[in-house]
Every structure is written in C-alpha cells, then in structure tokens.
DRENVEX-256792 format. One record per residue: y, x, z of N, C-alpha, C, O in turn. Coordinates in pm, whole numbers, plus 50000, padded with zeros to 5 digits. Each point is the difference from the previous one (the first is absolute). Layout:
// residues N
YXZYXZYXZYXZ
...
END
This chain:
// residues 305
046912986613173500045011350093501054997350107501164997549968
498455003150157500924997950111500595013450041499275009650027
502064991249979500675012450035499915002450151499904990750079
500145022049959499975003850140501364997750064501025004149945
499014989650170501254998050074500335012450081499125006250060
502164997349940500505011150080501224995250077500724991149954
499525014850162501174996650081500805012850023499465010150045
501854989449923500835011950011501304996850074500504988749993
500055021250080501314998050063501105000849895499965008449910
501034982650102501105000049903501355001950068501054998449936
498945004950194501255002550072500334989350100499594988449986
501155015450118500524990850103498894992450069500194988550042
498655017749971498894993950071499224989749921499154993150058
501115005649813499324990249915498895006849922500185010949946
498664982450048498915004449915499684988749901500014988350036
499735015549840499674990249897498595002649947499585011449982
499714977649993498665000649941500134997949849500684990849955
498665017949968500104998949855498665003349935499105005550064
500774990949809498905004849916500575002749862501154996749973
498065009549942500525003549868498895000049896498825001250032
501604997449843499104999349886500535009249890501215002149989
497905003449932500415008349888500105014750037499705004050112
500715003849792500115014450012501265003850076501104995449967
498755013050135501165004150081501035007849919501145001350043
498485003949842500945007449917500844991449908500925005049935
498784982150058500754990949912501274995050070500105000950122
500874993849802501204994450061499644989250102499104991949975
501595007950137499674990850109500704986649984501194999449968
498044989950055500554986550007499704994750140498844999250041
502194997150032499864995150137500144984950000501044994749962
497904998450080499994985350006500384995750141499335003750097
501754988649917500534996250131499774985150021500444991749920
498875004950189499584986250026501134991550058501025005050046
498764981949951500994990450044499884996250147499235006050075
501534983949963500124995650138498654996550061499304991249949
500345015650158498774997150072498745003749924498904997550048
501255008549835498855002949915499555014550016500825008950023
497894993449965499445013350012499785006049861500164993449898
499485019450102499925007349873499034993549902500215000649879
498734993150172499004994449909500494987349929499314994649914
501895000650123500544988649925500475004449861500244991649914
499885021550064500005005349864498525001349965499355009350048
500094981849870498565000049977499485013549952500675007049925
498124996550120499445012849962499835001249849500215010749944
499424978449990499845000949854501345002049931500065006049892
501024989150168501355002649947500345014850015500485006449906
499254999050214500305014250026499175009249911500525009849947
498214987150036499145008549918500384999049852499955009949927
500444978150029500434998449861501265008249973500145005949894
500764994450203501215008149986499655014950001500555007849922
498534996150165499565014050004499355004049868500195011249953
499054979849988499345002949873501005002349887499645005749896
501594990050123501045002349899500685013650018500955003349930
498555004650166500495013650015500965002250115500965007649988
498784985650125500885001350116499215002250128498844996150012
501825010350082499505000950137500594988150074501214999550022
497984991050016500474987450058499745000050150498885002250045
502164995250032499935000350145500394986350054501064994849967
498074999550118500304987650072500095003350149499365009450047
501434982950028500075002850143500374987550079500594990549947
499055009850182500444989850094501395003750049500205011050053
500774980049931501305002150065499815000150152498984995550051
502025009750019499954999350146499834985550046500524990749938
498755007650170499824987050066498944991249936499854988450038
499405016849864498864992549947498855009649975500185012249992
498624982049995498845008049965499715010750102500004997550121
499755014649830499645011050088501145010050017499795011150050
501404984849910501185008250027500534996850139499554990650065
501415017449981500564998450134500634986250017500754995349915
498924998350198500594987150035501065001950109499845008150091
501244984349896501045000350104499434994750131499094991850001
501475013150109499494996450132500894990150073499864998250121
501064995449807500834989850064499624986249947499444998749892
500884991250186499614986349968500634995349870501165002949971
498064989949951500524994649875501094989750029499884992350095
501185007449826501084990350023499574985949966499134997849915
501504992550151499744986049966500764996649871500825008049955
498914980249985500614997049870501525001049996500565005049903
500124990450202501465001050000500465014550009500965003949934
498345004050147500355014250011499735007349869500735009349965
498234986849963499715006049870501214998649908500405009649934
500194978350063501144997549912501225008250039500905002149919
499145002550206501105008650047499685014749983500795008650040
498074994449901499625014049981499325005950121500025012250020
499364979350062499285004850118500864999850124501224998949992
498125002250125500734999750127499585011350093500214999250121
499215011349822499595011650080500705012349943500075001749879
500445006950209500735011849953499115009449918500505008749930
498214989550080499075008449922499674994149862499235005849924
501384982750045499744993849870500415009549887501095005750003
498054995849900500285008649886500564991649885500094987750010
500305019049881500534993149883499415006449874499195009150009
501224986149875499435005049875500275014849979499215006949936
501914997950117500295014349989498965008550072499645010849954
499894984350160498945007150073498715000149919499295010049996
500424978749941498774999349921500115008649874499005005349952
502214996049995500215009149887499775014450043499415007849925
501054995850194499765013650049498515002550022499505011049975
499784978750071498545001250010499405003449864499135008649988
501364984749909499475001749866500245014249950499115006249943
502104998750078500305013849961499165009850080499555010249948
500234986750181499145008450082498585000549949499335010350010
500204978549935498664999949941499965008949876499035007549981
502004991849936500055009049884499945014650044499315008149939
501414995150167499945013750054498585003450044499505010949970
499864979850100498695002750058498935002149893499065007650021
501094985849865498995001449894500435009949892499335001549898
501795005350125500425010549910500544995449866499765006349898
500984982450103500574994649877501525001450005500654993250080
499925015549836501475001650002500744987449957501044996650057
498424996549842500634987749950498934991249938499055005049940
501104982050077498974990649954500644988549924501204997450013
497984995849910500374987249941499704989350107498864998550042
502164994250000499834990150106499824986149940500764995849913
498214997250136499754986249958499854991750128499025001650073
501934989749952499974992150123499984985249970500654995349907
498594997350174499894985649982500614992950121499665003250114
501234987149862500614992150106500755009150098500925007049958
498734993050171500655009350092499805014449956500875008550021
497994994349916499785013349947501025003749894500385011749987
500074978349935501075002449905501305003650070500765008649952
499514984950161501205003150077499945014350054501005007349998
497824996750049499835013750050500205009949886500705010050016
498694987249870500135008849884501465001149957500475011049967
500244977850031501435000349967500775009150097500865007749959
498824991150170500705007750102499725014949984500915008350015
497854995249955499685014149975500815005149880500595010750006
499434981549886500715004349880501505001550025500655008749942
499914982750143501435000750030500365012150084501055006149980
498084997450115500335010550097499335013449974500455010350049
498464989549875499275012449971499705000849850498845000749961
502194999249955499774999349855499195011749946499304998449899
500785013250165499225011349953498514998650020499225007549942
500374982750140498584997850026499414989249912498804997150008
502034996949906499564988549919500165003349852501095003549956
497824995449969500055002549856500314987249923500825000249909
498544989050127500364986749949499774990050112499255002650094
501404985949893499874989150097499554987449927500574996249898
498394997450156499614986649954500014990750120499235001950094
501634988149903500174990450109499434986649954500504994049905
498455001350165499294988049960500214988850103499855002150120
500514986049830500214987950083500765003150128499594996050109
501535011249877500795004250115501444994949986500304992349909
500585012350181501374994949999500945010050068499585010950040
501694985349972501055009050048500404997850145500715008250058
498844980850001500444996550135501294992250003500484996450108
500115000849775501254992549996499774985650047498944994349973
502034999750096499854986250048499764990249885500625001149894
498494989650128499704989149905499425005049868499954992649902
499625020050096499405005749879498555003750031499725006450102
499374989649812498625004150016499334994650125499045006050049
501434982950002499464994650125498754991649974499834994549891
499305004450209498834991349985500424985449981501064995750045
498094996849888500224985649988499934993750139499295005150087
501434983849938499924993450130498574996950042499655001250117
499524994949787498614997050032499255012550046499074999150080
501325012449870499385012650042500455003750140499205004050084
502114994749940500525002750136499254991350101499615004850107
500214982649860499354990750093498575004650030499595000150116
499685003649784498635004550021499955012850084499135001550085
501805007449891500045012450078500374997350146499405005650092
501584985749928500504997450135499014992350085499985001550123
499204990249814499094991450077498575005650006499134994050063
500645017349873498665005950001499635004550141500815006250068
497994990949975499535004350132499345013749989499385003349899
500765004450205499425013350001498474998950002499434993150084
499945013849823498544999549991499365007450116500475010750040
498474983650013499275006350111498675005949955499395007950072
500174988249810498735004949949500165003649853500994996649935
498015010550013499995003949860500034987749910500754999749902
498464990250130499954988149916501314992350004500444994849898
500205004550220501304993450008501035007349914500834993649934
499125019650066500945007849919499794997149852500974998549925
497785000650033499704997349859500484986149961500624998349895
499104991750188500404986349967501514998549996500544993049915
500155013650178501474999450001500575006649876500974995149942
498445016150018500485007049881499794991649875500845000149910
498044992850084499754991649883501084989349985500404996749889
500084997950224501064989849994501265005949938500574994149909
499865017550140501265005749950499845005449859500904998449918
497955007950052499845005749866499814989449893500415001949886
498974986950149499934989149903501414995249963500244995549889
500665005750207501384995449979500825010149921500744996149910
499155016850123500885009949937499375007449882500675007749932
498044989950043499315007249893500534995949863500854991249988
498635015349911500454998049862499424987049943498854999649957
501964990050044499514986949958499774999249850499444990249951
500995019949976499735000449857498695007049967499655001449883
499635003150220498735007049984498984994150097500394993850099
498315008049875498994994750093500125006250138500285011950014
499524979850087500025004950139498655006050034498964993649981
501045018850071498765007250031499744999450150500365009150074
499004980049971499744998250142499125011150056500245004850111
498764999349814499085010450049500755013050027499735006850098
501224996649814500775012450018500874999350125500125009850073
500504978549952500824998550121499135001150124500385006750096
498474986849903499105000950115499605014450028499995004550115
499685002849779499605013950019501165008550052499835007850094
501334990749846501175007850039500364997850146500245009550074
499814977949968500394996850137498915004250098500305004550111
498444994049849498925004650087500055014950024499825004650113
500435003149782500135014550015501195003450089499925008850085
501194984149895501195002450083499704997450147500425007750087
498854981549942499644997050138499105010950058500195004250114
498855000249810499085010350048500735013250029499645007350092
501394995649829500735012650019501054998850109500335009950066
500204978049955501134998350093500024985750051500854992149958
498225004350132499894986150043501204995350084500535007450083
499864980249891501054993450080501285008150008500665000350104
499705006349787501215008349999501264991350008500044989149943
500975015850127501294993250002501075008449932501204998050020
498355011749899500945008749931500864993049898501125004549973
498394984549968500774993349896501344995250053501015000749929
499034994250196501274995250055501005011350013501194998249972
498355013650071500935011350013500445004949862501155004149983
497944995649919500395003849864501034990249943500955004249935
498854982850091500964990249952501365002050066501034998749935
498965004550194501265003150068500675012149938501235000749991
497965009149964500555011949936500764996449872501035005949969
498454984249957500684995549879501354994050035501025003349939
498994987650161501274993750039500955010050063501224998949983
498265010950088500855010250061500725008349894501065005750027
498364995049855500575008349894501094992849921500775006349928
499294980550085501094992349941500065000649848499005002249933
502224995750016500244999949856500085014549951500885007550040
498184996349872499935013849952500545001549858499755010149934
500994979950017500455000249862500815012549970499755006849900
501224996450184500825011949974499165012750011500195009449922
498904990950173499135011750019499165002849876499955011349953
499394978349995499135002649885500795001849871499465004549899
501834992150106500865002949886500195014949978500505004249896
499105004050204500115014549988498765006249934499995012049971
498984980050004498765005449943500265005149859500594993149917
498975019350057500215005849867498715005049938500005009349920
498874984450119498735003249936499594988449911500404988650026
498825013949869499594989249911499274989050076499065002750074
501394984949908499504988950081499524988449914500674995649907
498144999750128499424987849941499864989650109499515003050109
500924984849864499874988850092499054989849936500224995749887
498725000650187499044990049953500004988250096499955001950121
500124986149825500004988150086499314988649926500064999249877
499294992150199499434987949943501014988850002500914999850083
498934990749825500954988849995499604988550092500684989950006
498175011850068499544989250088499775005250141499054996050068
501835013049975499865006550131500674991450107501214998149999
497974996850095500534991750109500295008250126500574994650096
499065018049906500295008450117501305007749979500874999950087
499275006649800501265006749965500474993449870499495002949892
501494988350120500494992649885500355009749887500505010950026
499264985249849500315008849887501445005049997500295010049934
500624983250136501365005250007500035013950063500915007949973
498094995050111499945013250063499765011149900500625010650006
498464986949899499755009849896501215001949910500365011249965
500284977649998501185000849914501135007650069500685008049937
499524989450194501055006950074499705014950011500915008349991
497814995250030499625014050008500325007249869500565010950001
499084982949888500255006249869501505001449973500425009849939
500374980550106501465001049981500595011150086500935006949958
498534994750161500615009350095499735014649967500835008750026
498004994249915499625013949973500425003749858499544993849904
501325016150083500485003749866498855003349904499135008150031
500914985449853499025002849896498634993750021499105002249919
500724990150187498684994050027499644989749893500874993449943
497835005350033499494990549902499154989650072499155003650081
501084983649890499264989150062498954994649904500314996849885
498455002250163498924993849925499484988250080499595001650115
500424986649826499524987950066498604996549949499774999649879
499304998050215498654996149962499864984950023500054995350113
499794997649780499924985450006498734995850072498905004649969
501274986450128498864994750075499665007850126499194995450080
501415016449939499665008150117500814995750122501204997349991
498115002150122500654997050127500095012750084500385010649950
499254988150178500155011450091498645006450027499565001050114
499795003249779498755007350011499785007649870500864999949912
498015006750077499685007649879498774993849936498895005050019
501284984249906498844993049943499215008949905500585008049926
498124990650076499145008449918500424999449853500055010249932
500254977950021500314998349858501325006449960500275001549880
500565002350216501295006449968499985015050027500995006849973
497924998450079500015014150044500115009849885500685010250012
498664987049877500135009249886501455000649954500525010749968
500144977750028501424999749962500835008150099500895007549959
498844991150169500755007550101499745014949986500935008150006
497814995749976499655014149980500705005549876500525011250003
499494981249890500675004649877501495002050023500575009949956
500054980650114501435001250027500315012450083500955007349971
498244995150132500235011650086499835013049923500865008850004
498034992549924499735012649932500965002349884500415011449976
499954978149950500985001649893501355004450056500695008249941
499684986150174501265003950066499965014750040500975007349977
497944997050082499875014050042500055009349880500745009850000
498494987049898499925008849883501325000449923500375010449945
500344978450051501234999449922501195006550070500875005949936
499164992950196501255003350069499895010550108501025003850057
497795001149976499905009250113500675013349971500095004449886
500395001950223500705012749989498985011349987498834997850030
501585014149925499065011049983499345004050130500624999450106
498125004749885499265004850116500595012950051500335008949922
499814992250209500505012350061499065011749975500445011549995
498254985549989499025010849984499895004749856499885012049975
500154978849929499695003649863501124998149902499975005449890
501064986950151501084996949907499634989349899500834996349917
497934998750090499584989549909500424986450054500154998250120
500034992449790500354986550041498734991850020499204998649907
500624996050216498864991250029500484988750089499224991350038
END
C-alpha cells in the first residue's frame, strides 16, 4: 500500500512533504532521512513493518530534497562546503531540527520516538538536545557527533564524492549512485542493485538534478562539533552502527554513545552505510525493543509505549 503524500508548513517559510503508515492513534515514530536522501529511502516495507508493530510511522523529505522546500541560493563548492557554506542564507542542523519539530506540530504529535539515519541521526540528536519534551526515545543509526577526526568517511569515499560528476539524466544519476553505493553498502550482506536503481530513479522523478545535498552537507559542517550539545540529551537513546561503514566510520557511533548519558551502542556485523534487507528485522527488533523498554509515559494515557 502506497501512502498518500501531504505537504505542510512547518514555520519560517519551509514546507515539508511527508507520508505516514499505521493508526493515527498509536505512538508516533518519526523516520528522519540522511544526507541528500528522500523519505522513500526508508523503505516502504520497513515503515509498514514498523507500523504493524503498533506505531504511527511518519517519513518525510528534509528541506532541500524531494518535494519539500528547496533553498533559493547557489549550492556551495566543495571548499565552501567544508567551511559550512559561503552564503548568509546557509542553514545548519539546528534549522533542520526546528523543521522537524514544526512537522510534529503540523501533524498533531506532542512527542515522538525519533529514528534518524546518518545526517538524520544528527538531526534527531539535535532535536533531543534542544526539544527534549518533544522526544520520547531517540535511535541514532550510522551517525556521529561532528567531532574532528571522528566518524569521518574513508579517504576512498571522500575521493568518490569529490570527483563525482553532476548527473544530467535519470540514467546518469542511477549509474553514479551505483558506483558510490557499491562502495559504501554493507559488504557483509548481498548488494541489492535493483533496489538502488529503483530508489534513485524515484528520487530523480521526484526531484531531478537537485543540488540540495551540497547545502545539506554544508549544514553539517556549519554545525561543527556537537559533542557537548548532545551530552545534554536526557531521553533514552539507542545507537546502532555497522562495523563496515565507509561513509561514517564506526568511531562515530562509538563517540555518539559515549557522549549521550546512558546511551546504548549496538553494532551490526557486516553492515555498512545502508539498510540491507537481511539486517532489517534485526534493526526493527532493536528499535521496537528500545521503545518498549525505555519509553516515557504517554501524555494522553499514562501508559508506557
């Protein structure tokens, strides 16, 4: 079943596109996508499986990708990205966290279980640090703290990213994505070329030739080292990371777990920087067990979910 897409204002002139699965009366789980990725990079079967476990599951496009609001200033060049952008309108992770809270307001969710992957994990961490009353539990997947020399891409990954040419067609986008995903995917699990082709094709159809990823990457660098910031998080936190991640080195997951008081680190052997089909049940189990074991009482019912 394909969910209906909706677009809502979340404040400061930003609109976000989202869809949802499950019963609106169930506890909300917000899935936050990674760098340059759209909401459908959380696979629909993953979202529906989570909904079937008794949750209202919401996916959305972050600003600057998909059908959400795109910035109207030129994307920074690679050197400017490393400086956190070169335009006074450049946003940062705090802005994206406010977008996320604005989405919760728009869909009528007082507090949600946040699950973020990669940059989405950084956004989820930022929401939990600054808006703790809006977060019931936090799950940070294949993410990091922004600390220097921690959780950085492998040199071979940097090289592929820096030398990649901008795609001009749907097929070029798919072929370029296959190069990078073959490199950063979970080498301990089978590579699903068909899934990558479908995911990138859908992304192109929804947002062709987007340059939002460069501005999002600048937002990460603009936010700097967030170790002290996330040390203020006081919601139950689970950190999940693969031991073969070439995009966000496993040191990033370890540093995140150390920085957040009481956080628990779970390492998935063989996983890289994707969500391999063969590991999804394990990831779903980890998320739902974390929610059921540690979530705070519901504001509406007083029950723990």
